[in-house]
Backbone as numpy.savetxt, mean C-alpha at the origin, in Angstrom:
# Nx Ny Nz CAx CAy CAz Cx Cy Cz
3.50 -9.92 -10.66 4.35 -9.55 -9.54 3.72 -10.12 -8.26
4.46 -10.92 -7.54 3.95 -11.51 -6.30 4.16 -10.53 -5.15
3.08 -10.25 -4.43 3.16 -9.34 -3.29 2.88 -10.14 -2.03
3.82 -10.04 -1.09 3.70 -10.73 0.18 3.10 -9.80 1.22
2.43 -10.39 2.21 1.79 -9.61 3.27 2.24 -10.15 4.62
2.67 -9.25 5.47 3.03 -9.59 6.84 2.27 -8.64 7.77
1.76 -9.16 8.88 1.12 -8.30 9.86 1.45 -8.84 11.24
2.00 -7.97 12.08 2.34 -8.32 13.45 1.74 -7.26 14.36
0.80 -7.68 15.18 0.14 -6.69 16.03 -0.57 -5.67 15.18
-0.25 -4.40 15.41 -0.92 -3.33 14.66 -0.11 -2.85 13.46
1.02 -3.51 13.17 1.86 -3.09 12.05 1.85 -4.12 10.93
1.83 -3.62 9.70 1.81 -4.52 8.56 2.68 -4.02 7.43
2.90 -4.93 6.48 3.77 -4.60 5.35 3.37 -5.43 4.14
3.31 -4.77 2.99 3.20 -5.43 1.71 4.56 -5.30 1.07
5.09 -6.38 0.50 6.41 -6.29 -0.12 6.48 -7.18 -1.36
7.43 -6.85 -2.20 7.70 -7.65 -3.39 9.18 -7.56 -3.72
9.70 -8.63 -4.27 11.11 -8.65 -4.69 11.13 -8.72 -6.21
11.79 -7.75 -6.81 11.92 -7.68 -8.27 13.40 -7.47 -8.57
13.93 -8.33 -9.43 15.34 -8.21 -9.83 16.28 -8.14 -8.62
15.94 -8.86 -7.56 16.78 -8.90 -6.38 16.63 -7.72 -5.43
15.72 -6.80 -5.72 15.48 -5.62 -4.88 14.08 -5.71 -4.28
13.96 -5.25 -3.04 12.67 -5.31 -2.35 12.01 -3.94 -2.30
10.75 -3.89 -2.75 9.92 -2.71 -2.59 8.92 -3.01 -1.50
8.55 -2.00 -0.72 7.60 -2.25 0.37 6.69 -1.07 0.62
5.54 -1.40 1.21 4.59 -0.41 1.68 4.21 -0.84 3.09
4.36 0.06 4.06 4.04 -0.29 5.43 2.80 0.46 5.89
2.15 -0.12 6.89 0.95 0.49 7.43 0.80 0.18 8.91
-0.06 0.95 9.55 -0.46 0.70 10.93 -1.97 0.49 10.94
-2.40 -0.51 11.67 -3.83 -0.79 11.79 -4.34 -0.09 13.04
-5.27 0.84 12.86 -5.81 1.57 14.00 -7.06 0.91 14.56
-7.72 0.10 13.72 -8.91 -0.64 14.13 -9.13 -1.73 13.08
-10.05 -2.66 13.33 -10.32 -3.68 12.31 -10.81 -3.07 10.98
-11.31 -1.83 11.03 -11.86 -1.21 9.83 -11.00 -0.10 9.24
-9.78 0.12 9.78 -8.99 1.26 9.31 -7.49 0.99 9.41
-6.78 1.28 8.31 -5.32 1.25 8.33 -4.79 2.60 7.85
-3.57 2.92 8.30 -2.87 4.12 7.85 -1.64 3.66 7.08
-1.62 3.93 5.77 -0.43 3.63 4.97 0.55 4.76 5.24
1.69 4.39 5.88 2.61 5.43 6.34 3.93 5.52 5.57
4.23 4.51 4.75 5.53 4.56 4.07 5.53 3.64 2.85
6.13 4.12 1.77 6.37 3.30 0.59 7.84 3.48 0.22
8.52 2.36 0.02 9.93 2.40 -0.36 10.14 1.55 -1.60
10.60 2.20 -2.65 10.95 1.50 -3.89 12.39 1.89 -4.20
13.32 0.92 -4.17 14.72 1.24 -4.46 14.89 1.89 -5.84
15.90 2.72 -5.96 16.17 3.41 -7.23 16.24 2.45 -8.41
16.78 1.25 -8.18 16.93 0.26 -9.25 15.58 -0.18 -9.81
14.51 0.03 -9.05 13.18 -0.41 -9.49 12.29 0.75 -9.92
12.78 1.95 -9.87 11.95 3.11 -10.24 11.50 2.98 -11.70
10.25 3.32 -11.93 9.70 3.28 -13.28 9.26 1.90 -13.74
9.31 0.91 -12.85 8.93 -0.46 -13.22 7.55 -0.84 -12.69
6.83 0.12 -12.11 5.47 -0.13 -11.64 5.37 -0.82 -10.29
6.47 -0.88 -9.55 6.47 -1.57 -8.26 5.60 -0.81 -7.25
5.81 0.48 -7.12 5.01 1.28 -6.18 3.53 1.22 -6.53
3.23 1.33 -7.80 1.84 1.26 -8.27 1.23 -0.09 -7.92
1.98 -1.17 -8.10 1.47 -2.51 -7.79 1.21 -2.66 -6.30
2.08 -2.11 -5.46 1.87 -2.16 -4.02 0.62 -1.38 -3.62
0.46 -0.19 -4.19 -0.71 0.64 -3.88 -2.00 -0.06 -4.31
-2.00 -0.60 -5.51 -3.19 -1.30 -6.01 -3.52 -2.51 -5.14
-2.49 -3.21 -4.70 -2.70 -4.37 -3.82 -3.34 -3.94 -2.50
-2.86 -2.84 -1.93 -3.44 -2.33 -0.68 -4.92 -2.00 -0.88
-5.25 -1.40 -2.00 -6.65 -1.06 -2.30 -7.49 -2.33 -2.42
-6.99 -3.31 -3.14 -7.73 -4.57 -3.31 -7.93 -5.27 -1.97
-6.90 -5.26 -1.12 -7.02 -5.89 0.20 -8.04 -5.16 1.07
-8.07 -3.83 0.99 -9.05 -3.06 1.75 -10.47 -3.40 1.29
-10.66 -3.52 0.01 -11.99 -3.88 -0.51 -12.39 -5.27 -0.03
-11.47 -6.23 -0.11 -11.79 -7.59 0.34 -12.05 -7.65 1.83
-11.27 -6.88 2.60 -11.38 -6.92 4.05 -12.43 -6.00 4.63
-12.98 -5.11 3.80 -14.02 -4.20 4.27 -13.49 -3.09 5.16
-12.24 -2.65 4.92 -11.72 -1.55 5.71 -11.37 -0.36 4.84
-11.02 0.74 5.49 -10.64 1.98 4.82 -9.16 2.23 5.02
-8.60 3.07 4.15 -7.19 3.45 4.19 -7.07 4.96 4.36
-6.24 5.37 5.31 -5.82 6.77 5.39 -4.43 6.82 4.74
-4.30 7.53 3.61 -3.01 7.56 2.89 -2.08 8.65 3.43
-1.41 8.38 4.53 -0.47 9.33 5.12 0.81 9.45 4.29
1.25 8.35 3.72 2.45 8.33 2.88 2.23 9.22 1.64
3.18 10.10 1.32 3.01 10.98 0.15 2.78 10.23 -1.16
3.46 9.10 -1.35 3.27 8.33 -2.59 1.85 7.80 -2.67
1.38 7.18 -1.59 0.03 6.61 -1.59 -1.02 7.72 -1.73
-0.78 8.84 -1.09 -1.71 9.97 -1.21 -1.79 10.43 -2.67
-0.65 10.55 -3.33 -0.62 10.96 -4.74 -1.35 9.94 -5.61
-1.15 8.65 -5.33 -1.81 7.61 -6.12 -3.32 7.67 -5.96
-3.78 7.93 -4.75 -5.24 7.99 -4.54 -5.84 9.19 -5.26
-5.07 10.25 -5.42 -5.59 11.41 -6.16 -5.61 11.13 -7.66
-4.71 10.27 -8.13 -4.69 9.90 -9.56 -5.73 8.85 -9.91
-6.27 8.18 -8.90 -7.21 7.09 -9.13 -8.52 7.34 -8.38
-9.40 8.14 -8.95 -10.66 8.42 -8.27 -11.50 7.16 -8.03
-11.25 6.11 -8.80 -12.00 4.86 -8.62 -11.62 4.15 -7.32
-10.60 4.62 -6.64 -10.19 4.03 -5.36 -10.88 4.69 -4.17
-11.62 5.76 -4.40 -12.15 6.56 -3.30 -13.10 5.79 -2.37
-13.63 4.66 -2.83 -14.54 3.88 -1.98 -13.85 3.33 -0.74
-12.52 3.20 -0.77 -11.80 2.68 0.40 -10.84 3.70 1.01
-10.92 4.94 0.58 -10.02 5.98 1.10 -10.79 6.85 2.09
-10.15 7.07 3.23 -10.71 7.97 4.24 -9.76 9.15 4.36
-10.26 10.32 4.04 -9.40 11.53 4.05 -9.16 12.03 5.46
């Protein structure tokens, strides 16, 4: 699954198109070392296909590469971080 990244100013978005539908995860950058994941949207047509999970995992991988932390404000991302204790190295509660 190809995940695209856009960042303008302090706002960013990870997105992917699957079967003609776009799933996205948005964030706000509060500093070079911290982002707040504030929203995840996966259309009903893509539910259960791992799109949200792929977006969350991509955000974690990007945080590790970039050396920053994530505050998971979005309920989906917060739930994913609780299911994946191995992600705690980049999560700031």
